[in-house]
VOKEKOL-745832 format. One record per residue (C-alpha): x, y, z; residue number from 1; chain. Coordinates in steps of 0.25 Angstrom, whole numbers, plus 5000, padded with zeros to 4 digits. Layout:
VOKEKOL-745832
     px     py     pz   seq   mol
      X      Y      Z   NUM     A
...
//
This chain:
VOKEKOL-745832
     px     py     pz   seq   mol
   5376   5109   5256     1     A
   5388   5099   5257     2     A
   5391   5089   5267     3     A
   5397   5093   5281     4     A
   5411   5088   5283     5     A
   5418   5091   5297     6     A
   5432   5088   5298     7     A
   5437   5087   5312     8     A
   5451   5086   5318     9     A
   5463   5094   5324    10     A
   5462   5105   5313    11     A
   5470   5116   5321    12     A
   5482   5107   5322    13     A
   5490   5114   5310    14     A
   5501   5103   5309    15     A
   5492   5091   5310    16     A
   5489   5081   5299    17     A
   5475   5080   5304    18     A
   5472   5095   5302    19     A
   5479   5094   5289    20     A
   5470   5083   5284    21     A
   5457   5090   5289    22     A
   5461   5103   5281    23     A
   5464   5094   5269    24     A
   5450   5088   5269    25     A
   5444   5102   5271    26     A
   5451   5107   5258    27     A
   5447   5094   5250    28     A
   5432   5096   5253    29     A
   5432   5111   5249    30     A
   5421   5113   5239    31     A
   5416   5098   5239    32     A
   5402   5100   5245    33     A
   5407   5097   5259    34     A
   5405   5107   5270    35     A
   5419   5105   5277    36     A
   5421   5110   5292    37     A
   5433   5108   5301    38     A
   5432   5105   5316    39     A
   5444   5106   5324    40     A
   5445   5098   5336    41     A
   5459   5101   5341    42     A
   5464   5113   5350    43     A
   5478   5119   5351    44     A
   5476   5125   5365    45     A
   5489   5122   5373    46     A
   5481   5119   5386    47     A
   5478   5104   5384    48     A
   5465   5104   5393    49     A
   5459   5116   5385    50     A
   5463   5110   5372    51     A
   5456   5097   5376    52     A
   5443   5105   5380    53     A
   5443   5112   5367    54     A
   5445   5100   5359    55     A
   5433   5093   5366    56     A
   5425   5106   5363    57     A
   5428   5105   5349    58     A
   5424   5090   5349    59     A
   5410   5094   5355    60     A
   5409   5105   5345    61     A
   5411   5094   5334    62     A
   5399   5086   5340    63     A
   5390   5098   5339    64     A
   5394   5100   5324    65     A
   5391   5086   5321    66     A
   5377   5086   5328    67     A
   5374   5099   5319    68     A
   5379   5092   5306    69     A
   5375   5077   5308    70     A
   5378   5073   5294    71     A
   5391   5080   5293    72     A
   5404   5072   5290    73     A
   5413   5073   5302    74     A
   5428   5069   5299    75     A
   5436   5067   5312    76     A
   5451   5067   5311    77     A
   5458   5061   5323    78     A
   5472   5056   5325    79     A
   5476   5043   5330    80     A
   5480   5048   5344    81     A
   5474   5047   5358    82     A
   5469   5062   5359    83     A
   5464   5062   5345    84     A
   5457   5049   5347    85     A
   5450   5053   5360    86     A
   5445   5066   5352    87     A
   5439   5057   5342    88     A
   5433   5048   5352    89     A
   5426   5060   5358    90     A
   5421   5065   5344    91     A
   5415   5052   5340    92     A
   5408   5051   5353    93     A
   5402   5065   5352    94     A
   5399   5065   5337    95     A
   5387   5058   5331    96     A
   5388   5058   5315    97     A
   5387   5048   5304    98     A
   5398   5054   5296    99     A
   5410   5054   5305   100     A
   5424   5051   5298   101     A
   5436   5048   5307   102     A
   5450   5050   5301   103     A
   5461   5046   5309   104     A
   5475   5053   5307   105     A
   5489   5051   5312   106     A
   5492   5040   5323   107     A
   5489   5025   5324   108     A
   5479   5017   5332   109     A
   5489   5006   5335   110     A
   5497   5015   5343   111     A
   5486   5019   5352   112     A
   5486   5011   5365   113     A
   5473   5017   5371   114     A
   5465   5008   5361   115     A
   5469   4996   5369   116     A
   5460   5002   5379   117     A
   5447   4995   5378   118     A
   5439   5008   5381   119     A
   5445   5016   5370   120     A
   5444   5005   5360   121     A
   5429   5003   5364   122     A
   5426   5018   5363   123     A
   5433   5019   5349   124     A
   5425   5007   5344   125     A
   5412   5015   5348   126     A
   5416   5028   5341   127     A
   5422   5020   5329   128     A
   5407   5018   5325   129     A
   5405   5033   5322   130     A
   5414   5036   5311   131     A
   5409   5033   5297   132     A
   5423   5032   5292   133     A
   5437   5030   5299   134     A
   5449   5035   5291   135     A
   5464   5032   5293   136     A
   5476   5038   5286   137     A
   5483   5025   5285   138     A
   5481   5010   5284   139     A
   5489   5008   5297   140     A
   5480   5017   5305   141     A
   5468   5010   5299   142     A
   5473   4996   5302   143     A
   5477   5000   5317   144     A
   5463   5006   5319   145     A
   5456   4994   5312   146     A
   5463   4984   5322   147     A
   5457   4992   5334   148     A
   5443   4994   5328   149     A
   5440   4984   5317   150     A
   5425   4987   5316   151     A
   5429   5000   5310   152     A
   5436   4995   5298   153     A
   5425   4997   5288   154     A
   5425   5012   5291   155     A
   5440   5014   5289   156     A
   5447   5021   5277   157     A
   5462   5024   5275   158     A
   5464   5038   5269   159     A
   5477   5045   5269   160     A
   5480   5060   5270   161     A
   5479   5069   5257   162     A
   5486   5081   5252   163     A
   5484   5093   5243   164     A
   5491   5088   5230   165     A
   5490   5091   5215   166     A
   5498   5087   5203   167     A
   5505   5100   5202   168     A
   5511   5099   5216   169     A
   5522   5090   5211   170     A
   5535   5096   5214   171     A
   5548   5095   5206   172     A
   5560   5094   5216   173     A
   5573   5101   5216   174     A
   5584   5091   5215   175     A
   5596   5099   5219   176     A
   5593   5096   5234   177     A
   5586   5084   5240   178     A
   5577   5089   5251   179     A
   5573   5078   5262   180     A
   5561   5082   5270   181     A
   5556   5079   5284   182     A
   5542   5086   5286   183     A
   5535   5082   5299   184     A
   5532   5085   5313   185     A
   5546   5083   5320   186     A
   5544   5071   5330   187     A
   5553   5059   5330   188     A
   5542   5050   5326   189     A
   5542   5056   5312   190     A
   5557   5052   5310   191     A
   5563   5066   5310   192     A
   5576   5061   5317   193     A
   5578   5049   5307   194     A
   5577   5060   5296   195     A
   5588   5068   5303   196     A
   5596   5055   5305   197     A
   5595   5051   5290   198     A
   5600   5065   5286   199     A
   5612   5064   5296   200     A
   5616   5050   5290   201     A
   5615   5055   5276   202     A
   5624   5066   5279   203     A
   5634   5057   5286   204     A
   5634   5048   5275   205     A
   5638   5060   5266   206     A
   5626   5056   5257   207     A
   5621   5071   5256   208     A
   5627   5080   5245   209     A
   5629   5093   5251   210     A
   5617   5102   5250   211     A
   5609   5091   5241   212     A
   5601   5085   5252   213     A
   5593   5092   5263   214     A
   5585   5087   5274   215     A
   5573   5096   5278   216     A
   5564   5095   5291   217     A
   5551   5102   5292   218     A
   5543   5101   5304   219     A
   5542   5103   5319   220     A
   5540   5095   5332   221     A
   5546   5089   5344   222     A
   5558   5084   5338   223     A
   5562   5098   5332   224     A
   5573   5101   5342   225     A
   5579   5087   5340   226     A
   5579   5089   5325   227     A
   5586   5102   5326   228     A
   5596   5096   5336   229     A
   5599   5084   5327   230     A
   5602   5092   5315   231     A
   5612   5101   5323   232     A
   5619   5090   5330   233     A
   5620   5081   5318   234     A
   5625   5093   5309   235     A
   5615   5090   5298   236     A
   5610   5105   5297   237     A
   5616   5105   5283   238     A
   5607   5094   5278   239     A
   5594   5096   5287   240     A
   5585   5108   5287   241     A
   5576   5109   5299   242     A
   5565   5118   5293   243     A
   5554   5117   5305   244     A
   5539   5117   5302   245     A
   5535   5122   5288   246     A
   5521   5124   5283   247     A
   5513   5127   5270   248     A
   5521   5132   5258   249     A
   5534   5132   5265   250     A
   5532   5117   5269   251     A
   5528   5114   5254   252     A
   5541   5120   5249   253     A
   5549   5111   5257   254     A
   5541   5099   5252   255     A
   5542   5103   5238   256     A
   5557   5104   5239   257     A
   5559   5091   5247   258     A
   5563   5078   5240   259     A
   5562   5068   5251   260     A
   5552   5068   5263   261     A
   5555   5059   5275   262     A
   5545   5055   5286   263     A
   5551   5043   5294   264     A
   5540   5043   5304   265     A
   5536   5033   5314   266     A
   5523   5042   5318   267     A
   5510   5035   5316   268     A
   5507   5043   5303   269     A
   5495   5044   5295   270     A
   5498   5051   5282   271     A
   5507   5062   5285   272     A
   5504   5075   5277   273     A
   5519   5078   5276   274     A
   5521   5065   5268   275     A
   5510   5069   5259   276     A
   5516   5083   5257   277     A
   5529   5077   5253   278     A
   5522   5068   5243   279     A
   5514   5080   5237   280     A
   5528   5087   5234   281     A
   5534   5075   5228   282     A
   5544   5072   5240   283     A
   5549   5058   5241   284     A
   5543   5053   5254   285     A
   5551   5044   5264   286     A
   5543   5039   5276   287     A
   5540   5028   5285   288     A
   5530   5017   5282   289     A
   5520   5021   5293   290     A
   5505   5025   5294   291     A
   5499   5031   5282   292     A
   5513   5033   5275   293     A
   5512   5018   5272   294     A
   5499   5020   5264   295     A
   5504   5032   5255   296     A
   5518   5029   5253   297     A
   5522   5019   5242   298     A
   5537   5015   5246   299     A
   5546   5018   5234   300     A
   5534   5025   5226   301     A
   5530   5038   5233   302     A
   5539   5037   5245   303     A
   5548   5028   5253   304     A
   5546   5021   5266   305     A
   5557   5023   5276   306     A
   5559   5018   5291   307     A
   5561   5028   5303   308     A
   5576   5025   5302   309     A
   5586   5036   5298   310     A
   5595   5025   5291   311     A
   5583   5021   5282   312     A
   5580   5036   5279   313     A
   5595   5038   5276   314     A
   5595   5026   5266   315     A
   5582   5030   5259   316     A
   5587   5045   5258   317     A
   5601   5041   5253   318     A
   5594   5033   5242   319     A
   5584   5044   5238   320     A
   5595   5056   5239   321     A
   5603   5048   5228   322     A
   5590   5045   5220   323     A
   5583   5058   5217   324     A
   5575   5052   5206   325     A
   5569   5042   5216   326     A
   5565   5054   5226   327     A
   5558   5061   5214   328     A
   5550   5048   5211   329     A
   5546   5046   5225   330     A
   5542   5060   5226   331     A
   5533   5060   5213   332     A
   5527   5046   5218   333     A
   5523   5053   5231   334     A
   5517   5065   5224   335     A
   5509   5056   5214   336     A
   5504   5047   5225   337     A
   5499   5059   5233   338     A
   5493   5066   5221   339     A
   5485   5053   5217   340     A
   5481   5048   5231   341     A
   5482   5059   5242   342     A
   5477   5072   5235   343     A
   5465   5081   5240   344     A
   5457   5075   5229   345     A
   5459   5061   5234   346     A
   5456   5066   5248   347     A
   5443   5073   5244   348     A
   5438   5060   5236   349     A
   5442   5051   5248   350     A
   5435   5059   5259   351     A
   5423   5062   5251   352     A
   5421   5047   5250   353     A
   5423   5046   5265   354     A
   5413   5056   5268   355     A
   5403   5051   5259   356     A
//
């Protein structure tokens, strides 16, 4: 009989990076001798009170499971936000197990004001003794955490996200049209308005040959209405396609046909799966130097760093549109980096080492 591995997190959140990560780990550990089970601690009920009650019940159920299997590995997956950290605090208070792994996802401890409260900091200092390993997606997350809880430094590892990539996933691009893609949740922090401003500036400067450059937006979110209004009011419908949310094979087709991917985010990113997906399909990545992106992008080799500024994006795009060979080189650099360092095979080796 293999080792019991319990992956815990908001699994029912279909669009969340944490749920994606858990499902990737589940796939990686098929046929490895581990008995992998998932435990969902989220609830999608619209009634907020009922939602909280159900989530607490799921946490209590987790305590029962851990007591029945005291030698199992329990891999907890919180995000670095107030609600998620409170659930983590409850779980670590209730669970007694020698093989607890805590892996933090999106967010940053330096932005959480409640850790200035001595009581919260004291409680986290106590529960930090329970996990055998504490994992972060980026060095910036790790450094912010270590400054708050220096006694935990010897437990900490930095491990990025991974993606299903194989040598034959490499894509040859059609060069007749340059497709510039924004794929993310549509919130202003992700840089969608700067993306649109850059498209408008390029059109005004007459730098776009008719029909030769297309800006594509895939996603949904609070800024959707503003995005549609901007496209209409600035008369850029001829160069910008707002495609809405896309999933599965349909989303992959747009990634395969894209040449340049842009994410001018100011969000507290871990390692966004959208960036990994772009690199998998040999798309040249332009993104801000933030969070886990700083750890996986080598400027000028497998991507380019930009600022969250439409003029900077416009200048970078102008150079790349005029230099398709460089776009191809950066796309290939992203593919090779992802294949070498961020594949499922790497994930399996990394986490077997963590669990062992």
